[in-house]
GUZARO-490735 format. One record per residue (C-alpha): x, y, z. Coordinates in steps of 0.05 Angstrom, whole numbers. Example, Ala and Ser with C-alpha at 12.3 -4.5 7.8 and 13.67 -1.06 7.14 Angstrom:
# GUZARO-490735
PT       u       v       w
PT     246     -90     156
PT     273     -21     143
END
This chain:
# GUZARO-490735
PT       u       v       w
PT    1659    2284    1400
PT    1703    2251    1355
PT    1702    2186    1391
PT    1626    2191    1389
PT    1625    2211    1315
PT    1668    2149    1297
PT    1647    2097    1350
PT    1619    2048    1296
PT    1687    2050    1259
PT    1731    2035    1315
PT    1742    1961    1341
PT    1713    1947    1413
PT    1781    1938    1447
PT    1807    2002    1418
PT    1743    2043    1437
PT    1745    2013    1504
PT    1822    2036    1509
PT    1803    2109    1482
PT    1743    2114    1527
PT    1781    2100    1588
PT    1835    2144    1577
PT    1781    2199    1565
PT    1750    2178    1630
PT    1815    2186    1667
PT    1822    2253    1640
PT    1751    2278    1657
PT    1761    2251    1725
PT    1824    2290    1734
PT    1787    2353    1710
PT    1725    2338    1758
PT    1773    2332    1819
PT    1804    2397    1798
PT    1737    2427    1805
PT    1725    2437    1726
PT    1649    2417    1731
PT    1635    2425    1658
PT    1668    2354    1652
PT    1621    2318    1695
PT    1568    2314    1641
PT    1626    2294    1591
PT    1645    2238    1643
PT    1577    2214    1644
PT    1569    2211    1566
PT    1636    2175    1567
PT    1602    2121    1614
PT    1543    2115    1572
PT    1583    2100    1515
PT    1619    2044    1551
PT    1551    2016    1574
PT    1520    2024    1501
PT    1577    1984    1475
PT    1580    1931    1533
PT    1650    1952    1550
PT    1643    1957    1624
PT    1664    1888    1641
PT    1736    1867    1647
PT    1758    1802    1612
PT    1731    1762    1675
PT    1664    1787    1667
PT    1672    1833    1728
PT    1665    1908    1734
PT    1712    1944    1777
PT    1688    1975    1840
PT    1723    2036    1823
PT    1681    2044    1753
PT    1614    2022    1788
PT    1628    2077    1842
PT    1644    2129    1797
PT    1590    2119    1746
PT    1539    2126    1808
PT    1573    2182    1840
PT    1575    2219    1770
PT    1502    2198    1758
PT    1480    2225    1828
PT    1517    2292    1817
PT    1478    2301    1753
PT    1409    2280    1790
PT    1399    2221    1748
PT    1367    2178    1801
PT    1330    2132    1760
PT    1391    2115    1715
PT    1428    2105    1780
PT    1378    2058    1811
PT    1378    2015    1752
PT    1453    2013    1744
PT    1464    1997    1811
PT    1417    1940    1815
PT    1436    1917    1739
PT    1512    1914    1747
PT    1513    1888    1822
PT    1527    1819    1801
PT    1586    1837    1764
PT    1622    1862    1823
PT    1676    1816    1847
PT    1648    1769    1901
PT    1696    1788    1953
PT    1676    1863    1954
PT    1608    1860    1926
PT    1568    1875    1988
PT    1610    1934    2012
PT    1613    1966    1947
PT    1536    1954    1930
PT    1511    1976    2001
PT    1552    2036    2004
PT    1527    2061    1933
PT    1456    2039    1949
PT    1461    2080    2013
PT    1488    2143    1975
PT    1429    2137    1925
PT    1380    2131    1982
PT    1414    2196    2012
PT    1402    2234    1942
PT    1330    2207    1946
PT    1325    2237    2012
PT    1308    2173    2048
PT    1347    2187    2107
PT    1318    2135    2153
PT    1332    2082    2096
PT    1406    2108    2090
PT    1415    2100    2165
PT    1382    2030    2164
PT    1431    2007    2104
PT    1492    2036    2140
PT    1471    2006    2205
PT    1463    1937    2179
PT    1525    1937    2137
PT    1594    1907    2166
PT    1641    1942    2117
PT    1705    1910    2112
PT    1743    1958    2069
PT    1771    2015    2107
PT    1751    2061    2049
PT    1678    2042    2052
PT    1679    2042    2126
PT    1706    2116    2129
PT    1655    2136    2069
PT    1597    2105    2104
PT    1613    2145    2170
PT    1618    2208    2130
PT    1550    2191    2096
PT    1520    2183    2160
PT    1544    2253    2185
PT    1515    2280    2121
PT    1448    2247    2139
PT    1450    2274    2208
PT    1465    2344    2183
PT    1410    2344    2134
PT    1361    2317    2190
PT    1384    2378    2236
PT    1365    2429    2184
PT    1296    2403    2196
PT    1296    2385    2267
PT    1344    2413    2323
PT    1337    2352    2362
PT    1391    2317    2319
PT    1446    2363    2344
PT    1471    2316    2401
PT    1465    2256    2356
PT    1509    2297    2302
PT    1556    2319    2353
PT    1563    2248    2382
PT    1571    2218    2309
PT    1627    2271    2293
PT    1664    2253    2362
PT    1659    2184    2348
PT    1687    2193    2274
PT    1744    2233    2302
PT    1764    2174    2348
PT    1756    2125    2296
END
């Protein structure tokens, strides 16, 4: 609240530093299951966006910040915000990881929008190079099949096969 109250009086670089420290603190609290910090974290991300402080000196956004903003916005069911942010900041991702980071987060948004076919298509057409995104995409695929199984029991075998493939992977 103090940071928000005095944001106009603080120089940009100091505002960014203070906000990032608070973001790190909130992430630790959220990871410790203190869900009241989810909204605080989102508000801090909005502050960074409002003041155009997301980009690094080389005019890129870190994949971690990009993913964290999308993850928190999805948790708060801010789907329009997520879609706009996803597309608007895609071009600022480092070129060497842009496709992996963008496609995984796009698939995650589609999952929250309950567009299960589109999630599977996005994941199927992606060649994730980064092991984190490869594992996360397989986990997301399992979530999709589980969601589909709740509506149609014919997905049971597909879910079982996907789980077995994931274990082997």
